[in-house]
N, C-alpha and C positions, 0 to 999 in steps of 0.2 A: 371846728374842734377835731383833733386827731388823737387816736389811741392806737398804740402798737400792741398786737397780740401775736404771741408765738403759737403756731399750730403743733409744735413738736417736730420730731423727725419723720415719723411714719403715721399711718392710720391708727387712731386710738390714743394718740399722745395728747390731744387737746384737753386741757383742764376744764373743769366745770366753770370756774371763774372766767376763763377765756371764752367759753361758749356763750355765757350770758352777755359778755361785752360785745361779741359779734352780733348777737340777736338784737341788741339795743341799737346798733348802728344803722344809719340811713343808707350808707354806702360801704360795701366791703371791697377793698382793693387787695390783690395778692401779687407778690413779686413776680411769680411766673405760674403758668398753668401746669408746669411739669413737676410740681412738688407732690410726692406720694402722700403727704399729710393732708392734701386737699380732699382726699376720699372721705374724710369725716364730714366736711361741709356738703359734699355731693350727696352723701347718704341721708343727710338731714334736710336736703332741699333748700339750703341757704344760698341765695344768689350772690354772685361776686363778679368782679371785673379783673382781668389780668393786666399786668403792665409789660407784657412781652414785647409790645411794639417799641418800647424804649431801648431794647437790646440792639436793634439795628441802627439806632440813632447815636449810639455811644461808642467812643473810640476804645475804651478799656473798662475794666471793672470799676475803677474809682470814679470815672465819668458816669458810668451807669448808676452807681449808688447816688451820686449827686442829682442826676436826672430823676431818679425815682423819688427821692426826698422832695425835690422841687414840685413834682407832679402831685404828690400826696398833699403837700401843704397848700397847693393851689386849689385842689378840690375841697380841702378842709376849711377853706374860708367861708363856704356857703352851706356845707353839710357836716353832719356828724359822721366822720369817716373812721373806719377801722382798717388799719394797714396790717395785713397778715403776712408773716414770713415763716419759713420752716426753721427748725432748730431754735436755739436761744437767740434773743435779740442781739446779744453781744457778738453773734456770728454773722450778722447782717449789717454792713456798713451803713446802708440807707436807714435802717432802724435806729442805729446809734446817732445818726445826724438828726433824725426826728425827735428822739428823746432829748438830745441836747438843745433842741429848739422849744422844748416845753411839752412835748407829747407825753401822755401817761402810758404806762406799760403793764401788761399782764404777760409775764414770761412763762416759758414752758421748757420741756425737756430739750436739751441741746443735741445737735447732730453728733458732737464729740462723745457725749454720754451714750448715745445709741450705738455708735461704732465700737466704743470701748467695751460694751457688754458683749458685742459680737466677737471681738478679738480676745476677750477674757482678760482685759487689762484692769489693774487696780489703779495705781498711780501712773500718770502718763503726762506727756506734753502734747498739746493739740494746737493746730492752727489751720487756717484755710489755705487751700492750694493757691488762692489769689494773693496770699501774703508770702508765699515761699519765693524768696529771692536771695541774692548774695548778702544783702543787709541782714536777713533773718537767719543766716547760717549759724551765727553764734548762739541762737536760742534753741537750736535743734538738739534734742537729747532723747535717748531711748529710755523706755518705750515711747514711741512717737505715733501720733495719729494726724494724718493730713486729709481733711474732708474737702468738699467742693471740687473733687477731682473730676475732670471732664476729658473728652477725647481731644480737646484743643490744648489743654494745659498739662496733660499727663507726662508728655515727653520732657518738658522743661522741669517739672517736679522731679522726675526720675533722675535727670542729670545732676541736679543740685544735691539730691539725697545721696546719689552714688559717689559724688566728690567727697562727701563727709563720711559716709558709712561703707562705701565699697559697692561695686557692681553686683556682687554675689550675696549681699546682705539678705538674710531671710526676711520675707515680707508677706503680707496678707492683702489681697485685693478684695475689698468689701463692696458689694453691690446690693444696696438696700437691705436684704435679709440673708444674703449668701456670703460665704467665706471661701476664698481660693488661695491656698498657700503657693508661693512662687518665689524665685530669686528676684531681687529688685530689678535686674536688667530686663525682665520680661513684663514689667508693669505696663508698658505702652503697646503690648502686643495683643491686648484683649480684643475680641471680635465685636463686643458691644459694650456700651456704657449707658447705664440707666441714669435717671435724674438725680439719684442719691448714691454717690460712689465715694470711696475713700481708700487710702493706702495706710496700712499699719505696719510698723517695724517693731517687733518685740525686742526686749533687752537681749544683748549678746554676751555670753561668757567672755571674759578677758582673753583667754587663749584661743578663742575662735574668731576674734576680730581681725580684719584686714586693714582697717583704718582706725586711727587713734586720735585722742584729743589731749589737750594739756592736762586735764583731770586724770586721764588714763596714765600718763607718764608719772604723775604724782603718786597714783595708786601703786604703780610698779615699784617706785622707789621706797614707798612705805613697806611693801611686802619684802623688799630686799633688806630693809633695816629691822624687820620684825624678829622676835626671838628665834623663830624657826626659819629665818631667811638666810641670806648669804653671810657666812662668817667674816669675810673680808669687809663687806659694806657695813656690817654692824659695828666694827671697831674704828671706823674712820672718824676723824675730827676735822674741824675747820683747818687746823694747822697741817694735818697729814695730807690733805688733798689741795692745799693752797696752790701749789705749783701747777696742778691740773688745769685750774681756771686760766692761768697764764698760757699754758701750752695750747689749750683748745682755742683760745682767742687768737693766738698766732697762726694756728692751722686754718682758722676761718679766713684770716687776712691773706694767708698764702693762697687759698682757693680763690679769693677775690682777685688777687694779683694775676693768677693764672687764667682768669676768665672762665673758670670751670663750674658751671651751674650744679652739676651732680655733686661735686665735692663741697660746694657752698651749702647745699641742702644738708649733707651729712654733718659738716662741721658746725653749722648753725644749730643743729639738733644737739650736738655735744656741748656747745656753749650753754644752751638752754638747760640741759640736764645738770650742768655744774651749778647754775643759779638755783635750780630747784633742790638740789642736794643740800646746799648750804641753808636754804630756807627750811627744809624739813628738819635739819638738826636743831635749828632755833625753835621750830614749832614743838619739838619734843621737850624742850626746856620750858616752854610756855612764854618765850620771849616775844615772838610774833608769828603770824600765820601767812599762808600763801595769799589769802585775801588781803592782808595788810600790805604785802609787797605789791600786789597788782593795783590796789587802791592808791598807794603812794605814787607809783609811776604814772597812773592815769591823771591824778590830781596835779602832778608836776607838769605833765604835757599841757594840761588845760591852763594852769596858772602862768606858765612861762610863754605861752602863745597868746598873749593878750591882744595881739594884732589880728588874731583869728577868732578867739572866743571872748574878747573884751573890747575896750574902747580905743586901744592904741592903734596907731597907723604905722605902716612899715613900707618903705619903697625898696623893692628888690631884696636879694639875699643878705646884703650887708645891713640893711635896715632891720630885717627880721632878727639877725644875729644880735644887733644892739639891744633890741627889745628883750630878747632872751637873757642876755647878760645882765641887764638892769633888773629884771625880775628875779634872776638867780641870786644876785647880791641881796635883794630884799628878803627872799625866802631864807637864806642862810644867815641872816642877821649880820651881814658883813658891812660894818659901818665905815671901814677904811679900806684902801687898796691893799694895805699890808695883810688884812684879813683874807682877801682874795688870793694874794700871792702864797700865803701859808696854807691855803686850802688845796693846793695842787698835790696830789698823792705822791708820797715818797717812793712808792713801788713802781712808778712810771719808769720806762727806759730813760736813761740820762738825757739823751738828745731830745726826746719828746718833752721831758720835764723842763728842760732848759728853754725850749720854745714857748711853752705855756707861761712860765714865770716871766720871761722877757716881755711877752705880749701884755701881761697884766701890769708889769712895772711901767711900761710905756703909757698905759692908760692912766696911771697914777703920777704922770709928770716926769718919768725917767727919760733918758735920752731916746730920741726917736731913731728907729732903724733906717739909716740912710747910707748910701755908698761912701759919702764923705766922712761920716762919723766912724764907719768901719775902718777906712784907711788910716785915720788918725789913731784910733784905739788899737788897731792891730800892730802898728809900728811900736807903740808903747809896750804892749803885752809881749811881743816877740823879743824886744830888747831885754825885757826883764827875764824872759825864759832863757835867753842865751847867757845872761849873767849867772843865773841859778845853775845852768848846765856846766858852766866853766868852774863853778865853785864845787860841784860834785855832791851837793846836798840833795839826797833823793826826795825827802819830804818837800823841800822848796821847789825842786824841779817839777814834782807832781802838781803842786799848787799852781805854778806858773803855766804849766801845760794846760791845766783846766781852764785858766783864764783865756788862753789862746783858743781853745776849743769853743768856749762860750762866745768868744768874739766872732768866730765863724758862723755861729748860729744867727748872730745879728746880720751877717752878710746875707744869709738865706732869707731872713725876714725882710730885709731891705729890697730884695729882688722878688718878694712875694712867692717864695718857693718853700715847700715843706721839706725841712732839712732831713727828717727821718726817712722820707721817701727818696730824697736825692741820694743819701748815703747808701740806702739799700740798693738803689739802681746802680750806683757806682761799684758796690761790692759784686753784684751780679755780673756787671760788665768786666770787672777785673778777673773774676773767676773764669768767665768764658774765654778771655784772652789767654789766661794761663793754660787752660785746657788745650787751646789751639797751639800754644807755644810748646808745651811738652810733647804733643802729638807730632809736631814737625821735627823736633829734636830726635825723638825716638825713631821716627821714620827714616832718619838719616843714620841711624845706628850709633848715636852719640849719647853721652852721659850728661844729663842736665846740670850736674854739679862739676863738670870738667870743661866748661866752655870759657873761651876768652871773652873779654869785654866786647870786642868787635863782633864775635859770633852771637853773643847775647843780644846786641843791638839789632843785628840782622834778623834773627829769629823773632824778636819782639815786633819789628816792623811787619814781617810776614804774618805773624799771628794776629796783629791788629787788623790788617786787611782781610784776613780769613774770617775773623769774628764779625766784621761788618757785612760780609757777603751773605 
């Protein structure tokens, strides 16, 4: 039989019920002999055995917890065993394993509660230093308590906290009963670490922060929209800042095309801000909240990646895309391919929208994008364009030119080329050639608008070669 008893954080924390359970046990096992709370057992002359020997046999903290639980259960098969841990049982992974296996529990004061009283915290977030990793970063919020801090893990803890809150974030180094204020970057410079140490980060005023979260950005936008906030931000509507979302998205794309990480970081923030601004305006009307937005995108990612989170299988990127498209049609209640075609946003750039629509039409049985189909269709459309041009009807010319342009989109799709990118690259190339062309003409003291056709050809050839160099 196994019973788990929490000794509390320090001497004197053991409850009467916990003491009685320990006194009834045939064997008392403790996680480590380094726990300050053990002083209570020593003072009462209660014999116990430590499990310190398992530390050297374990690769990491998770393995240690499993080894401790296995040892306690082994000893509990023949004796009435009491496993004692410091803090709350919830703060000891081995204790939670034992409780999950049927052990009874007499819980006590947690290490987090002990340190919170030292730090003067009311509400706070707390976790063990052994749980502080990149996966836990999203759970970190101020005020924050990190207990189980040791000389071995304090540097890793400091680095992760600094990434989220900044190197100079005000912190408290808590050592059993002492409190030392310091900047976070000094956390691993302590000369000694006791068996019961923690790091505490108090709440920071918004204007004193050096690192911010998604929630901070939302708070700032709310302050700007408040009655005593920014007059410009207060009067904005979805329609008045609609173009901003388009501009910021294009600026992010431009930063990506330039391969500029610093600009990508800046522009990604601007795009995110636009999304939050529109969300906030809807939250003000009671339509939806930021939680609704985040929930919807998370559910979408899960439901459309059924090859990751469900039973579907996908081979390679094309297979994954097929699963995504299938799930997307199901979610949007698109029963026909026309539904999918009509779902392409009208606000897309024309070339991008043409590609999207053509691709969806092909999936619905429309002509497949091949070189042969392009050549046949282009001849037909170009002939119709020339007829319209000869007739001089502007509306008809525009219609037929649109058909010609759409036909060239099919050429790009047949070649597996993104037409939007291809045209953008062509525009960049053309602009670079013209820059070189004009520079050559001006260098010769000539007027770009007063050249003969032969001169234009010569300068163009020179500019083309110069642009390539």
